[in-house]
C-alpha positions, 0 to 999 in steps of 0.5 A: 490908347485905342483898342484897334491900333493895339490889335493891329500891333498885336496881330503883327506880333503873332504873324512874325516868326520867332527866332530862338524862341524870341520875336524879332525886334519890336517895331515902332508901333509897339514901342509907341504903344508902350510909351503911350501907356507910360504917359497914361500912367504918369497922368494917373494920381495913384498915390492919392486914390482912396484905397477902397477905390484903387485898382491894382493888378496882383502878379507873380512870376516863376523864374529859373533863379534869382539873377536875371543879369546872370542869365536866369529867365522868366518861366511864367507870369500870373496875375489878377485884378482887384479894386480896393479889397475886392478880388476880381476872380474872373479877371486873371492872366496866366502864361508860360514863357518860351525858354531855350535853356534847360529848366533846372531840375530843382525848379521843375520840382518846385514849380511843376514847369517842364522843359517841354512846356516852355519849349512850346510856350509863346515868346517873352515879348509876345507875353509881355505885350499881352500882360501889359494890355491886361494890366493897362495903367494899373499899379502892380502888387507883388509879395516881396517885390524886388524879385519881380521888379528886377526881372521885369526891369531887365527883360523889358529893356532886353526884349522890348527895348523900353524901360519898365515903368509900372509902379510895383507896390510891395505887400510888405509896405502894408503888413509891416505897418500892421505887424511892426514886429515882422521884419520879413514874412514869407507868403506861406507864413502870412497865409497860415497866419490869416487862415488862407489855404495854401494852394498851387504854391509856386505856380504864378497864378496860384501865388498871385491869388494868395497874395491878392487875398493878403492884400485884401486883408491888409488893405482893410487893416491899414485903413483901420489904422488911418491910412486912406491912400498909398501916400498915407502908407508910404508916409507911415512906412517912412516913420518906422 
């Protein structure tokens, strides 16, 4: 999609007033942008792209809990771009997200995110639009991605009135091929295993950076096992 139409749409978002911390219903131009992006994604042959050439966006979210259908919300999103095993350190995204409800004390202690910070943060639809412009048609990567997937699906439908269609690749698809004895492995455990410093834990961008380092390591390891594409990874997983 051309950049100028997107910027016109984005300026429109910024100029509208927010109601209860959420932007007013998205206009047709916004919906058209997202649908065009989804068409572009459908045309990308991500599954057969060589892993060393595959561009992904590694991301993480912080939330008030584990159940979006029960009212838990997204507090922040952090992400950074990669190509193959190379991390693009200067190409990152981070935003807090407006939250009307009180952030539970245990979540404040865990994440460091305060009520004051989210009260003054941008509304979720605005952050989503910025995030998707950052991601464009790249597949997403997350560690134990069910959490991210459930929140993104729920709140895209709720706040943008459109389904979430970005592919999310779970890091477990790689580490379970390399480490078949691992049923599940926490981010902390894998970072310790590979001597990755655990820094800014439970900060969305901090966790995304550690996940990116793991993705880099495991991309190389699955290539050594003969996986050249995501299709190869999925076929190997199906046989396990």
